[in-house]
C-alpha positions in Angstrom: 1.1 -23.2 -16.3 3.7 -23.8 -18.3 6.7 -22.1 -19.3 7.8 -22.7 -22.6 11.2 -21.0 -22.9 12.9 -22.9 -19.9 16.2 -24.1 -20.7 16.6 -27.7 -19.2 20.1 -28.1 -20.0 22.3 -29.2 -17.1 25.0 -26.7 -18.1 24.5 -23.4 -17.1 24.6 -20.6 -19.1 26.9 -17.8 -19.4 26.2 -14.5 -18.4 26.1 -12.9 -21.9 23.6 -15.8 -23.1 21.5 -15.8 -19.9 20.8 -11.8 -20.3 19.7 -12.5 -23.6 17.7 -15.5 -23.4 15.9 -13.0 -20.7 15.7 -10.1 -22.9 14.0 -12.3 -25.5 11.7 -13.7 -22.9 10.6 -10.0 -21.4 10.1 -9.1 -25.3 7.4 -12.3 -25.7 4.1 -10.4 -25.7 5.5 -7.3 -24.6 2.5 -5.4 -25.6 0.2 -7.8 -23.8 2.3 -7.4 -20.9 2.7 -3.9 -20.7 -1.5 -3.4 -21.0 -2.1 -6.1 -19.0 0.0 -4.5 -16.1 -1.2 -1.1 -16.4 -5.0 -2.2 -16.5 -4.6 -4.1 -13.4 -3.2 -1.4 -11.7 -5.4 0.8 -12.8 -8.7 -1.2 -11.5 -6.7 -1.8 -8.3 -6.1 1.8 -7.5 -9.9 2.4 -8.6 -10.9 0.2 -5.9 -8.2 1.1 -3.3 -9.1 4.8 -3.7 -12.5 4.3 -3.4 -12.1 2.6 0.0 -9.2 5.0 1.1 -12.1 8.2 0.7 -15.0 6.5 1.7 -14.7 4.1 4.2 -17.4 1.6 5.5 -17.8 2.4 9.2 -15.1 4.0 11.9 -11.6 3.9 11.2 -9.4 1.9 13.5 -5.6 3.7 14.3 -3.6 0.3 14.6 -1.2 0.3 17.7 2.6 1.0 17.3 5.1 -1.3 18.8 8.1 -1.2 20.4 9.8 -2.2 17.0 7.9 0.5 15.3 9.6 3.3 17.6 13.3 1.7 17.6 13.0 1.4 13.4 11.9 5.1 13.5 11.9 7.4 10.6 14.3 6.7 7.8 14.3 8.7 4.6 16.7 6.6 2.7 14.0 3.9 2.3 11.8 6.0 0.3 13.2 4.6 -3.5 12.8 0.8 -2.2 9.0 1.8 -1.3 8.5 3.1 -4.7 10.3 0.3 -6.2 7.4 -2.2 -5.4 5.7 -1.3 -8.8 8.9 -2.4 -11.0 9.3 -5.5 -8.6 5.7 -6.8 -8.9 6.1 -6.5 -12.6 9.2 -8.6 -13.0 7.1 -12.1 -12.8 4.9 -11.5 -15.5 8.0 -9.6 -17.2 10.0 -13.2 -17.2 7.2 -15.3 -18.5 7.3 -16.3 -21.9 3.0 -17.0 -22.6 -0.3 -15.5 -22.0 -1.2 -18.3 -20.1 1.5 -17.4 -17.6 1.0 -14.0 -17.4 -2.9 -14.6 -16.7 -2.3 -17.2 -14.5 -0.2 -15.2 -12.3 -2.4 -12.1 -12.6 -5.4 -14.0 -11.4 -3.1 -15.1 -8.3 -2.1 -11.9 -7.7 -5.8 -10.6 -7.9 -6.3 -13.0 -5.2 -4.1 -11.5 -2.8 -5.6 -8.0 -3.8 -8.9 -8.9 -3.5 -8.6 -10.5 0.0 -7.0 -7.3 1.3 -9.4 -4.9 -0.4 -12.4 -7.2 1.6 -10.7 -6.4 4.7 -10.3 -2.7 3.9 -14.1 -2.6 3.2 -15.0 -4.8 6.4 -12.4 -3.1 8.9 -11.0 0.4 7.9 -7.6 1.2 9.4 -5.3 4.0 9.6 -1.9 4.1 10.8 -1.1 6.6 14.0 -0.2 10.0 13.5 3.6 10.5 13.4 5.2 13.8 14.8 7.3 14.5 11.6 7.4 17.6 9.5 6.7 16.0 6.1 7.0 19.4 4.6 10.9 19.0 5.1 10.8 15.8 2.9 9.4 17.0 -0.8 9.0 13.0 -1.9 7.4 12.2 1.3 5.0 15.1 1.0 3.9 13.7 -2.4 3.5 10.0 -0.6 1.4 11.2 1.8 -0.8 12.9 -0.6 -1.2 10.3 -3.0 -1.2 7.4 -0.9 -2.6 8.6 2.3 -2.0 6.2 5.5 -5.3 4.6 5.5 -6.1 1.0 4.3 -3.2 -0.1 6.3 -4.2 -3.8 8.0 -2.9 -5.6 6.0 -0.2 -4.0 4.1 -0.8 -4.8 0.4 2.3 -3.3 -0.5 3.8 -6.1 1.8 1.5 -8.7 0.4 1.8 -7.9 -3.1 5.9 -7.9 -2.7 6.2 -10.9 -0.7 3.5 -12.9 -3.0 6.2 -11.8 -5.8 9.2 -12.6 -4.1 8.0 -16.2 -3.8 6.9 -16.2 -7.7 10.3 -14.9 -8.6 12.4 -17.5 -6.3 10.1 -20.5 -8.1 10.8 -19.1 -11.5 14.7 -18.3 -10.8 16.0 -22.2 -11.6 14.2 -22.4 -14.4 14.8 -19.0 -16.3 18.9 -20.0 -15.7 19.3 -17.8 -12.7 21.1 -18.9 -9.6 21.8 -18.3 -6.1 23.1 -15.3 -6.3 20.0 -13.9 -7.9 18.0 -15.7 -5.9 19.4 -14.2 -2.4 19.2 -10.4 -4.6 15.6 -11.4 -4.9 15.2 -12.0 -1.3 17.2 -8.8 -0.2 15.1 -6.6 -2.3 11.9 -8.1 -1.2 13.0 -7.6 2.4 14.0 -3.7 1.5 10.4 -3.3 0.4 9.2 -4.6 3.3 11.4 -2.7 5.5 10.3 0.8 3.8 7.2 0.5 4.2 7.9 0.6 8.2 10.7 3.3 7.4 8.3 5.6 5.6 5.6 5.4 8.3 3.2 4.0 6.2 2.7 0.8 7.8 3.2 -0.2 11.0 5.0 -3.3 12.3 1.0 -5.2 12.8 0.3 -4.4 9.2 3.5 -6.0 7.8 3.4 -8.8 9.5 -0.5 -9.4 8.0 0.6 -8.5 4.9 3.3 -11.1 4.9 1.3 -13.7 6.1 -1.3 -13.0 3.2 1.1 -13.1 0.2 3.0 -15.9 1.5 -0.4 -18.2 2.0 -1.7 -17.2 -1.1 1.7 -17.6 -2.7 2.0 -21.2 -1.3 -1.9 -22.1 -1.8 -1.8 -20.8 -5.3 2.0 -22.5 -6.4 2.6 -23.9 -9.9 2.0 -27.7 -9.4 2.8 -30.6 -11.6 3.3 -30.8 -14.9 4.2 -27.4 -15.3 7.9 -26.7 -15.6 7.7 -24.2 -13.3 6.9 -27.2 -10.3 9.5 -29.4 -11.9 11.9 -26.6 -11.4 11.3 -25.9 -7.9 11.4 -29.7 -6.9 15.0 -29.8 -8.5 16.1 -26.3 -7.2 18.7 -26.2 -4.5 17.1 -25.3 -1.5 13.5 -27.0 -2.5 
């Protein structure tokens, strides 16, 4: 999977040049990206909610851990929970060709299909937490739309971790330095934490989601002769 708009110059671009380069890349095939991302999301949610409303067998309640109790309910994390939808759209938005975009989408589909397969074989849900959701309007909406089923593995976590790997791999080829790569890790970590702090998932779900996203990302990572692969090999930390 090649990256056609990579700046391979050893000189780091200025902030203005980098911003312009990034904007131009995001505007390439913008309709293809927008329609493709929307269609992917709709197809996924059709399958997700079908399994949520019609579980195939008895539903298992996932166990809580001491860490779940220690974290407690943290309402301030709700924006980070919702930010997943922006976060996972960044890798395709920053790709320059349709081949790159469809390649990423196919890889992301593997993550989703594995998760949906587990939901079908083993329906799960999180425990009932003693929280008055009516006192938190944003959470009432969340609980109404995304009920606390299809818990294990957390696909919220799995897709975030998968996207985090790709954004880190793409960063050197796009001209982003260590600061942006650290911001990427922080954003992903906050999304993962938010799944626990909003009580949409428990620690066991998050661990499974992390393993799923990381393993699929690594197994399907870009390899030579792609420019992504070369950027990975020459980037600091690799």
